[in-house]
C-alpha positions, 0 to 999 in steps of 0.5 A: 365443692370449690371450683368443681370441674363440670365434666365427669371422668370415668376411669377403670382400674385393674385389681390383679391379685395372685395368691397373697400379692397384688400388682401395682404401679409405683410412681415417683414425682419431681419432689421425690415423693412416691405413690402406688396405684392400681393399673388403669386410667381414663375411658375414652369417649365411645370406648367400652369400659372393658376395652379401656381397661385392656388398653390401659393394661397393655400400655402400663403393664404390658399385659393382656387380661384374661378375665375381668369382673366388675368389683366396685364403682366409686366416686372420687373427688380429686383435688387438682393442682391448677390455678386456681385450685379445682376439683375433678369428679372421677367415677372409678370402676374397679375390676378383678382381673387376671394376667397370664400365669407367666406374667413378669411385672414390667412397664408397658409400651406407654407407661403413665407419666411418673410411672417407675415400675410395676411390681407385686406387693404382698397384701399384708404389706399394703398398710403404710405405703403411700397408696392413691387414693388412700381409701382404696386400701380400706377397700382392698382389705375388705376384698380380702375378706369378701365383704364389699358392696358394688357401689362403695360411695365416695372414696 
């Protein structure tokens, strides 16, 4: 890989499915493009994965998580917009989580850069939306059919 960053970043993601909908962040960028992503983010040094997940969800979606179960682990080699261009190795930990039944989607007290809103999207509406990273869409379809392995390789 060209210009692979020597550090590996751990990231946690919340897969919050209620009925036939999933909770996602919508992000908008300076060029007008949009992406949809799972809530979550980087694990801080010394921070347990579940603590990182709880913190990130408070910051981004303003919600406390009720239960979290590790679903999958994946490697992601993210292309970075640096000079010169570089690649970052990210280990993604995806957790099945629940929020309170009365949770209404909203931005938390410290949303991600570019985060515009939090919303429920129908699982049958995921195909065709700009999801990041795109391979997670295949994973989400497999989750619906309960046909997934814990380690899903490179996404």
